[in-house]
TIZA-739624 format. One line per field, with one value per atom (N, C-alpha, C, O): residue in one letter; x, y negated, z. Coordinates in pm, whole numbers, padded with zeros to 5 digits. Layout:
REM residues N
code	c(a,...)
X	c(X,...)
Y	c(Y,...)
Z	c(Z,...)
END
This chain:
REM residues 74
code	c(x,x,x,x,x,x,x,x,x,x,x,x,x,x,x,x,x,x,x,x,x,x,x,x,x,x,x,x,x,x,x,x,x,x,x,x,x,x,x,x,x,x,x,x,x,x,x,x,x,x,x,x,x,x,x,x,x,x,x,x,x,x,x,x,x,x,x,x,x,x,x,x,x,x,x,x,x,x,x,x,x,x,x,x,x,x,x,x,x,x,x,x,x,x,x,x,x,x,x,x,x,x,x,x,x,x,x,x,x,x,x,x,x,x,x,x,x,x,x,x,x,x,x,x,x,x,x,x,x,x,x,x,x,x,x,x,x,x,x,x,x,x,x,x,x,x,x,x,x,x,x,x,x,x,x,x,x,x,x,x,x,x,x,x,x,x,x,x,x,x,x,x,x,x,x,x,x,x,x,x,x,x,x,x,x,x,x,x,x,x,x,x,x,x,x,x,x,x,x,x,x,x,x,x,x,x,x,x,x,x,x,x,x,x,x,x,x,x,x,x,x,x,x,x,x,x,x,x,x,x,x,x,x,x,x,x,x,x,x,x,x,x,x,x,x,x,x,x,x,x,x,x,x,x,x,x,x,x,x,x,x,x,x,x,x,x,x,x,x,x,x,x,x,x,x,x,x,x,x,x,x,x,x,x,x,x,x,x,x,x,x,x,x,x,x,x)
X	c(00085,00000,00090,00181,00067,00152,00130,00019,00239,00233,00170,00208,00071,00006,00098,00166,00099,00180,00106,-00016,00180,00122,00115,00060,00170,00171,00030,-00049,-00001,-00135,-00161,-00070,-00285,-00325,-00348,-00433,-00275,-00286,-00384,-00368,-00485,-00584,-00593,-00693,-00491,-00491,-00456,-00341,-00554,-00530,-00558,-00515,-00630,-00660,-00536,-00442,-00537,-00424,-00409,-00300,-00518,-00512,-00450,-00367,-00489,-00446,-00304,-00232,-00266,-00139,-00018,00063,-00003,00115,00122,00229,00009,00003,00016,00026,00017,00009,00124,00102,00246,00359,00353,00383,00316,00305,00196,00214,00084,-00026,00013,-00018,00080,00126,00223,00218,00313,00408,00333,00366,00235,00158,00083,00077,00026,-00044,00051,00018,00169,00269,00314,00330,00334,00378,00270,00300,00146,00034,00030,00021,00037,00032,00148,00130,00266,00383,00363,00391,00315,00290,00184,00195,00080,-00023,00032,-00006,00119,00180,00260,00249,00340,00420,00331,00360,00224,00127,00069,00063,00026,-00034,00067,00029,00194,00298,00335,00408,00284,00310,00433,00476,00489,00606,00564,00500,00600,00571,00432,00417,00334,00198,00144,00085,00163,00111,00171,00100,00303,00371,00322,00287,00318,00284,00136,00104,00048,-00092,-00108,-00182,-00039,-00044,00007,-00054,00116,00171,00078,00061,00019,-00073,-00194,-00240,-00244,-00359,-00321,-00403,-00198,-00152,-00151,-00192,-00103,-00100,-00242,-00270,-00332,-00472,-00535,-00605,-00510,-00565,-00510,-00583,-00381,-00319,-00386,-00419,-00405,-00468,-00612,-00655,-00686,-00822,-00822,-00903,-00732,-00721,-00687,-00743,-00594,-00555,-00672,-00696,-00745,-00860,-00962,-01011,-00992,-01088,-01039,-01117,-00912,-00854,-00860,-00899,-00823,-00822,-00962,-00983,-01059,-01197,-01247,-01313,-01217,-01259,-01196,-01263,-01067,-00997,-01052,-01070,-01080,-01139,-01276,-01309,-01354,-01486,-01471,-01544,-01374,-01352,-01305,-01344,-01222,-01167,-01254,-01228,-01360,-01451,-01376,-01394,-01290,-01208,-01282,-01231)
Y	c(00118,00000,-00124,-00133,-00221,-00339,-00430,-00443,-00491,-00581,-00714,-00771,-00762,-00889,-01005,-01002,-01104,-01222,-01318,-01332,-01385,-01488,-01621,-01718,-01628,-01752,-01788,-01703,-01918,-01962,-01939,-01947,-01909,-01890,-02028,-02103,-02061,-02193,-02190,-02115,-02273,-02281,-02423,-02459,-02503,-02640,-02640,-02616,-02666,-02662,-02793,-02813,-02884,-03011,-03099,-03078,-03197,-03288,-03371,-03419,-03389,-03464,-03378,-03427,-03252,-03165,-03110,-03093,-03083,-03013,-03080,-03010,-03213,-03273,-03256,-03269,-03227,-03216,-03073,-03053,-02974,-02836,-02795,-02725,-02836,-02797,-02864,-02801,-02992,-03064,-03003,-02990,-02967,-02908,-02770,-02736,-02691,-02559,-02574,-02497,-02673,-02700,-02744,-02700,-02831,-02878,-02763,-02756,-02673,-02557,-02467,-02421,-02443,-02360,-02427,-02361,-02559,-02633,-02631,-02613,-02650,-02644,-02507,-02497,-02402,-02266,-02239,-02172,-02290,-02269,-02339,-02282,-02464,-02535,-02463,-02456,-02410,-02338,-02208,-02169,-02142,-02020,-02051,-01981,-02157,-02194,-02240,-02212,-02310,-02351,-02229,-02226,-02129,-02009,-01926,-01850,-01939,-01867,-01939,-01885,-02061,-02136,-02225,-02275,-02247,-02332,-02477,-02512,-02562,-02707,-02731,-02796,-02678,-02675,-02812,-02826,-02912,-03046,-03095,-03146,-03080,-03126,-03053,-03115,-02920,-02842,-02858,-02858,-02871,-02895,-03032,-03046,-03131,-03266,-03265,-03327,-03196,-03190,-03113,-03153,-03005,-02927,-03013,-03007,-03091,-03177,-03288,-03328,-03337,-03436,-03376,-03441,-03253,-03187,-03165,-03185,-03124,-03102,-03232,-03235,-03341,-03471,-03513,-03565,-03490,-03524,-03446,-03502,-03316,-03233,-03277,-03278,-03314,-03363,-03492,-03508,-03584,-03709,-03683,-03747,-03591,-03560,-03499,-03535,-03408,-03346,-03453,-03455,-03541,-03648,-03737,-03774,-03772,-03856,-03788,-03850,-03661,-03586,-03574,-03595,-03542,-03528,-03663,-03668,-03771,-03905,-03940,-03992,-03912,-03942,-03859,-03909,-03732,-03645,-03698,-03697,-03744,-03801,-03925,-03944,-04011,-04134,-04106,-04175,-04004,-03969,-03870,-03837,-03822,-03722,-03598,-03549,-03549,-03429,-03306,-03194)
Z	c(00000,00000,00000,00083,-00091,-00097,00024,00075,00067,00180,00137,00034,00216,00184,00220,00323,00137,00160,00252,00243,00340,00425,00352,00405,00232,00156,00115,00075,00125,00089,-00059,-00141,-00089,-00228,-00289,-00240,-00393,-00453,-00569,-00664,-00558,-00664,-00719,-00782,-00695,-00743,-00891,-00929,-00973,-01117,-01186,-01299,-01120,-01186,-01189,-01112,-01277,-01287,-01160,-01130,-01087,-00961,-00851,-00775,-00842,-00733,-00749,-00650,-00870,-00893,-00826,-00767,-00834,-00771,-00619,-00560,-00557,-00411,-00360,-00239,-00447,-00402,-00311,-00212,-00342,-00257,-00120,-00018,-00117,00009,00097,00218,00038,00114,00167,00281,00085,00132,00249,00345,00239,00347,00474,00584,00458,00572,00639,00762,00560,00616,00695,00804,00639,00710,00839,00942,00832,00950,01057,01175,01018,01113,01179,01302,01100,01154,01249,01351,01217,01303,01438,01543,01434,01560,01643,01765,01577,01651,01710,01821,01637,01690,01817,01917,01812,01929,02044,02161,02012,02114,02185,02308,02107,02166,02243,02333,02209,02284,02413,02496,02430,02552,02548,02651,02430,02416,02400,02301,02495,02487,02429,02326,02495,02440,02401,02294,02485,02451,02320,02233,02306,02185,02061,01961,02068,01949,01909,01791,02007,01973,01906,01809,01959,01900,01756,01668,01732,01597,01502,01387,01550,01467,01428,01315,01522,01493,01395,01312,01403,01305,01165,01068,01154,01023,00972,00853,01061,01020,00973,00872,01046,01006,00870,00787,00848,00719,00606,00501,00629,00525,00498,00382,00602,00584,00503,00412,00537,00462,00315,00226,00291,00154,00077,-00039,00140,00074,00035,-00078,00129,00101,-00013,-00101,-00011,-00116,-00252,-00351,-00257,-00383,-00440,-00560,-00356,-00403,-00455,-00559,-00384,-00428,-00562,-00651,-00574,-00699,-00814,-00925,-00788,-00892,-00935,-01054,-00840,-00873,-00958,-01055,-00922,-00997,-01140,-01234,-01154,-01284,-01360,-01476,-01292,-01350,-01395,-01506,-01305,-01333,-01287,-01302)
END
Protein backbone atom coordinates (compact mmCIF):
# COMPACT_ATOMS: atom_id res chain seq x y z
CA UNK A 1 0.00 0.00 0.00
CA UNK A 2 1.52 3.39 -0.97
CA UNK A 3 2.33 5.81 1.80
CA UNK A 4 0.06 8.89 1.84
CA UNK A 5 1.80 12.22 1.60
CA UNK A 6 1.22 14.88 4.25
CA UNK A 7 1.71 17.52 1.56
CA UNK A 8 -1.35 19.62 0.89
CA UNK A 9 -3.25 18.90 -2.28
CA UNK A 10 -2.86 21.93 -4.53
CA UNK A 11 -5.84 22.81 -6.64
CA UNK A 12 -4.91 26.40 -7.43
CA UNK A 13 -5.30 26.62 -11.17
CA UNK A 14 -6.60 30.11 -11.86
CA UNK A 15 -4.24 32.88 -12.87
CA UNK A 16 -5.12 34.64 -9.61
CA UNK A 17 -4.46 31.65 -7.33
CA UNK A 18 -1.39 30.13 -8.93
CA UNK A 19 1.15 32.73 -7.71
CA UNK A 20 0.03 32.16 -4.11
CA UNK A 21 0.09 28.36 -4.02
CA UNK A 22 3.59 27.97 -2.57
CA UNK A 23 3.05 30.64 0.09
CA UNK A 24 -0.26 29.08 1.14
CA UNK A 25 1.26 25.59 1.32
CA UNK A 26 4.08 27.00 3.47
CA UNK A 27 1.58 28.78 5.72
CA UNK A 28 -0.44 25.57 6.16
CA UNK A 29 2.69 23.60 7.10
CA UNK A 30 3.78 26.33 9.50
CA UNK A 31 0.34 26.44 11.13
CA UNK A 32 0.32 22.66 11.54
CA UNK A 33 3.83 22.69 13.03
CA UNK A 34 2.90 25.35 15.60
CA UNK A 35 -0.23 23.38 16.51
CA UNK A 36 1.80 20.20 16.90
CA UNK A 37 4.20 21.94 19.29
CA UNK A 38 1.27 23.51 21.14
CA UNK A 39 -0.34 20.09 21.66
CA UNK A 40 2.98 18.67 22.84
CA UNK A 41 3.10 21.36 25.52
CA UNK A 42 6.06 23.32 24.16
CA UNK A 43 5.71 27.07 24.87
CA UNK A 44 1.98 26.75 24.40
CA UNK A 45 1.11 30.46 24.51
CA UNK A 46 3.71 31.26 21.85
CA UNK A 47 2.84 28.42 19.49
CA UNK A 48 -0.92 28.95 19.73
CA UNK A 49 -0.44 32.66 19.00
CA UNK A 50 1.71 31.90 15.97
CA UNK A 51 -0.73 29.27 14.67
CA UNK A 52 -3.59 31.77 14.93
CA UNK A 53 -1.52 34.36 13.05
CA UNK A 54 -1.00 31.87 10.23
CA UNK A 55 -4.72 31.02 10.20
CA UNK A 56 -5.65 34.71 10.06
CA UNK A 57 -3.19 35.24 7.19
CA UNK A 58 -4.68 32.33 5.25
CA UNK A 59 -8.22 33.63 5.84
CA UNK A 60 -7.21 37.09 4.62
CA UNK A 61 -5.55 35.60 1.54
CA UNK A 62 -8.60 33.46 0.74
CA UNK A 63 -10.88 36.48 1.01
CA UNK A 64 -8.54 38.56 -1.16
CA UNK A 65 -8.22 35.86 -3.83
CA UNK A 66 -11.97 35.28 -4.03
CA UNK A 67 -12.59 39.05 -4.28
CA UNK A 68 -9.97 39.42 -6.99
CA UNK A 69 -11.39 36.45 -8.92
CA UNK A 70 -14.86 38.01 -8.73
CA UNK A 71 -13.52 41.34 -9.97
CA UNK A 72 -11.67 39.69 -12.84
CA UNK A 73 -14.51 37.22 -13.50
CA UNK A 74 -12.08 34.29 -13.33
